[in-house]
N, C-alpha and C positions, 0 to 999 in steps of 0.2 A: 295800355292806354286807359285813361280815365274818361276824358271828354271827346276824344277823337279830333281835337283841334289841331290844325296843321301849323307848323312853324318853319319858315323858309331858312335854309342853311346856306348853300353856296351853289353856284352854277358850275357846270362842266362843259367846256367848249369842245365841239367836234368839227372834223374837217368838212362835213356835209350835213344835210338835214336828217336828224334821227326820226324814224317813223314808227318804230316799235321797240319794245324792251321786255326782257325777262329777267327776273331775279332768281338766282339759284336757291333752292329750298334750304340749303345749308347757311345761306345769308352772306357768304364771303365774296360772291361774284355777281356782276350784272352784265348782261349781254344786250348790246344796243345795235339795232339794224340800221345801216346807212346805205340804201340802194345806190344813191348817187356816187358814193365812194367805192362801190362794189365790195363792201366789207361788212363784217360784224365786229364791233369794237368790244373787247373784253375789259371790264373795269373791276378793280378790287373795291370792296365795300368795307369801310372802317367799322369795326365791331362796336365802337363806342358812340361815334357821332353819326354813323350811317353815310358819311360823305363818300363820294366816288373819287377814285384816284388811279393813276398809272394806266390810262387807257391804252390798250394794245390792239391795233387793228389786225383782224384775221381776214386776208384777202380771198376773194372767190374767183376773180378773173372774168366774171360776168355778173350781170345785175341780179343781186339777191332780191326776191320779191316778198317773201313771207317767212315767218319762223314760229316755232313753238318748242316748248321743253316738256319732257315727260314729268309726271308727278314726283318721281324719285330723284330727279335731277341728274340722271345718268346719260341722257341723250338729248342733243339739240337737233331739231329738224329744220332744214332750210330749203326753199325752192329757188331755183335759178332756171330761167327759160322754160324748158319742158322737162326738167329733172328735179326730183326731190331727193335730198341726201340726208343721211343720218350721221351725226358726228358724236363720237364718244366724248363725254366731258371728263377730262383728267383731274386728278387731285389738285393740280396746279391751277385749274380753271381753263387750261388750254383745250383745244379741240383736235380730235383725230378722226379722219374720215373712216366710217365703218362700212356703209353700204349706200347704194343709190338705186333709183328706179325711175323709169320714164313716167311722167304724169301729165296732167292737163296743162296746156300752155298758159302763161301769165297767171300762175296761181298765187294771188296776193294773200289769200286767207288760208292759214294752216292751223290745224287743231289736232291734238293727240287725244285719243280716247283715254278717259281717266283711269280705266282698268288695264290699259296697256295692250289692248287687243288690236288696235288699228290706228292709222293716221289718215286724216281727211284733208284734201286739197280742193278748195272751191274756186272755180274760175269759169268764165264764159257761160256755157250752157249746161255744165255738169258739175257734180261733186265726185271726185275720185276717192275711193277707199283703198288704202294699201294695208293689207294684213301685216302685222308685226309678228315674226316667228318668236314664240315665247322662250326658246332656247338660244338661238343665235342672234336674235334681234334684226335679222334680215328683213327688208321691205319686200312685200309681194307685189305682183303686177296690179295695175290700176283696175278696179271694178267700178264702172261708171253708173251713176243714177242721174236722171234728168233733173236739172235745176236751172231753168232759164234765167239769165241775169244774176247768177249766184254771187252773193257778196258776203258780208260778215256772217259768222256762224257761232253757235254756243252749244255746249254739251251739258245736259242735265247731270247733276252730281251723282245720281244713281246709275248712270251709264245706260239708260234705257232709250233716250231720245236725243236727236240733234235738231236744232232749230236754225234755219238759214233764211237770210233775206233773199228773195227771188222776185222775178217779174220783169217784163220788158216794158209794158205800158203802165199798168197799175202796179204799185209795189206791194209785195205780200211778205208775210212770214210763213214759211212752210215747215211742217213737222215731219221728221223722218224717224221711223223706229229703227233701233240698233239691234242687230242679231246678237243674242247673248253669247254665242260661241265664236262667231267669225268676225263680228264688228261690222258686217255689211249693212247697208241702208235700204229701207223699204219706204217708198213715198206714202205720206199720209195726208192730213188735211192742210189746207192753206187758207189764209184770210187776209184781206186787204188792210193796210195800215196807213196812217197819215204821215206822209213824207218818206223820203228814202232813209232807211236805217244806216247810221254811221257806226254803231256798235250795239251788241246784244250781250246780255249777261244774266245768268241765273243767280238767284239767292243761294246761300249755302244749303238751305233746306230743300231747294228745288221747287218750292211752292209758288215762287214768284219769278217772272221774267221781266227784265227791264230793257227798253230800247231807246236809244237816242237818235233823233232825226236832224240834228244840227240846230234845232230851235228849242227843244224841250225833251224831257225824259218821260216816257210812257210806261207805266207799270201794268203788267198783266198777271192775273192769277193763273196757275197751272192746274188743270184737271188731272188728279192722280188716279 
């Protein structure tokens, strides 16, 4: 890219409202979450134009609430009801159930530790940490840390911190330290923000954090 300017290509129609999306790091597949259709749709990505085609629904039989993909593109994690499941991503782009674990109910926010140590599910009043076995990939039991009104989360690129939207009355951004060995979270500082965060993202360097609240984008410098 030279200027970063966007050019519209073509729409892809789905059976229900798409609410989240992940692009495989290999660039050949896109995974689109459709809670209303109880499925994740797998699309092929044209290597030349980038267009999406041949959408193939992968049904879950219950409402999928959130998803994320590991950095290597080997595993897709999906929450349904009170369960989080790990699906191996096949060479064909298809999904194969690998393991499941009980987690927080209604976990709409799912995030994989960038170093592959743990999976985080934010919902209700807690953030659940599931350790990921480095050999088998099995998900461990949920380790809970208090996070009242937990919403969107973001992981800093160095793997040291998780920032989450929290709060019942006043809305805050809360910082959690990540254990370097286990991936478990320890509560840290919280500070009030203007409006309810809709999304949170770190810059590539980890020196800036950006928050959207439905009206504007708020930038924050990060103390390293």
